[in-house]
C-alpha positions in Angstrom: -80.6 -32.2 56.1 -79.7 -35.9 55.8 -80.3 -35.6 52.1 -77.1 -33.5 51.7 -74.9 -35.5 54.1 -71.3 -36.0 52.8 -71.9 -33.4 50.1 -70.4 -31.7 48.3 -68.2 -34.5 47.0 -66.0 -35.1 43.9 -69.0 -35.6 41.6 -71.6 -33.3 43.1 -71.7 -29.7 44.3 -74.6 -27.8 46.0 -76.3 -24.7 44.8 -78.7 -22.5 46.7 -79.9 -19.0 47.2 -79.0 -16.7 50.1 -81.6 -14.6 51.9 -80.2 -11.6 49.9 -80.9 -13.4 46.6 -77.3 -14.2 45.7 -76.4 -17.6 44.2 -74.3 -19.6 46.6 -72.3 -22.7 45.5 -70.7 -25.2 47.9 -67.8 -27.0 46.2 -65.5 -29.7 47.5 -61.8 -28.9 47.3 -58.3 -29.9 48.5 -56.4 -26.9 49.8 -53.2 -26.0 48.0 -52.2 -23.3 50.5 -53.1 -22.3 54.0 -56.5 -20.7 54.5 -58.5 -19.3 57.5 -62.0 -20.7 57.9 -64.5 -17.9 58.4 -66.7 -20.1 60.5 -64.3 -21.0 63.3 -61.3 -18.8 62.4 -59.2 -22.0 62.5 -56.6 -23.0 59.9 -57.5 -25.0 56.8 -54.2 -26.8 56.3 -52.5 -27.5 53.0 -53.8 -30.8 51.5 -57.0 -30.8 53.7 -60.3 -31.6 52.2 -62.6 -28.6 52.7 -65.5 -26.7 51.1 -65.2 -23.6 49.0 -68.3 -21.4 49.3 -68.6 -19.3 46.1 -71.1 -16.5 46.1 -72.3 -14.9 42.9 -73.9 -11.5 43.6 -77.2 -10.5 42.0 -75.6 -7.3 40.8 -72.6 -9.1 39.5 -69.2 -10.1 40.9 -68.1 -13.2 42.8 -66.4 -13.9 46.1 -65.4 -17.1 47.8 -64.1 -18.4 51.1 -62.6 -21.7 52.2 -64.5 -23.5 55.0 -63.9 -26.6 57.1 -66.5 -29.2 56.0 -68.2 -29.1 59.5 -68.3 -25.4 59.6 -70.0 -25.1 56.2 -73.1 -26.8 57.6 -74.1 -23.4 59.0 -73.9 -21.9 55.6 -76.1 -24.7 54.1 -78.8 -24.2 56.7 -79.2 -20.5 55.7 -79.8 -21.2 52.0 -83.1 -21.6 50.2 -83.7 -24.0 47.3 -80.6 -26.1 47.8 -80.1 -28.7 45.1 -77.4 -31.0 43.8 -75.6 -30.1 40.6 -72.8 -31.9 38.7 -69.4 -30.8 39.9 -68.5 -29.8 36.4 -71.0 -26.9 36.5 -69.1 -25.5 39.5 -65.8 -25.0 37.8 -64.1 -21.8 38.7 -64.2 -20.3 35.1 -67.9 -21.1 34.8 -68.8 -19.4 38.1 -66.7 -16.4 37.4 -68.4 -16.0 34.0 -71.8 -16.1 35.7 -70.7 -13.3 38.0 -69.9 -10.9 35.2 -72.6 -8.4 34.7 -74.1 -8.5 31.3 -73.3 -5.4 29.2 -76.5 -3.5 28.7 -77.5 -1.3 25.8 -76.0 2.1 26.0 -78.2 5.1 26.1 -77.0 6.8 22.9 -78.8 9.7 21.4 -79.5 9.4 17.7 -78.4 12.2 15.5 -81.2 14.2 14.0 
């Protein structure tokens, strides 16, 4: 666990896999409004440094929550294959694009 101390930071985010197989990203952020931390149910004040935990589901879709840095350690412990990634890869638009389900081929019947 010492390997990931003080991460995520301004240059590095963390990426891992949940037990359900979803991609989970831990991203450093500064809050621009008031949030409630799901770990302790405490307030994440405006301007506070915190961690955004962004989940990209295997079947598509994304969801995120704003955690206190200390509370997010519990999330990190439950992940497999955690690795460092450049913070630019964890931009919101990129993660939301990853969460969109690819459009499959439609099952169209060919005319005879």
